[in-house]
N, C-alpha and C positions, 0 to 999 in steps of 0.2 A: 499878573496873577492869572492863572489858567482857570477857566470856568469848568464846572462839572457838566457832563453830558451823558448821553445814553448810547452804549454800543449795542447794536442789535445783530444777533446771529440767527439766521434762518436755517432751520433744520428741515430738509425736504424728505429724503428717503434713503433707504439702503437696499441692496440686492444680494440675494444668494448667501444669507448669513448661515454659518455652519450650524449643524444640529437639527434635530427633528422638532423638538418642542422648545423653540427659542422665545423667551419673553424679551422683546426688543425695546430698547430705549437708547437715546443718545445723550451722553454726558459731556458738558462743556466746562472746562476749567480755565479760568483766566486769573492767574495769580491766586489770591486768597478767595476769589469768587468761584462758586461751584453750583451749577444748575443742571437740570436734566428735563427731557421731554416726558410726556406721559408714556406709560409702558403699554405696548401692544402685545398681548399674550399670544403665544404660539404663532409667530409670524416671521417667516424667513425673508420677506420682502416688504418691510414696513414703510408706510408713508405717513410721516407725522405732520408735515406742513405747519410747523409751529415756529414762532419767533421768540427767542429767549433774550431778555433785556438785562444789561449790566449797567448800573449807574456808577459814575465816577469820573475821574480825570484821566485823560489819555496818558499823561506822563506817569501816573501811578500804575496803570495797566502795563505799560512798557517796562517800568522798573521791576514790578512783581514778577515779570516773565523773563527777566535778565536781558532785556533788549536795550 
């Protein structure tokens, strides 16, 4: 039996996003799990430096993503 764990995704930064008034955020989807960083208004070069955490079993994450 596989134990549940935590998958951590570190969102660092983006550069040269298109548009003049970009409200930047990073969205991460892993199967049915969906999370996003805070929104940084009017920022073409955002730096979030956030870690998003997904709890579950590795086999479930892989199955949900067709792997």
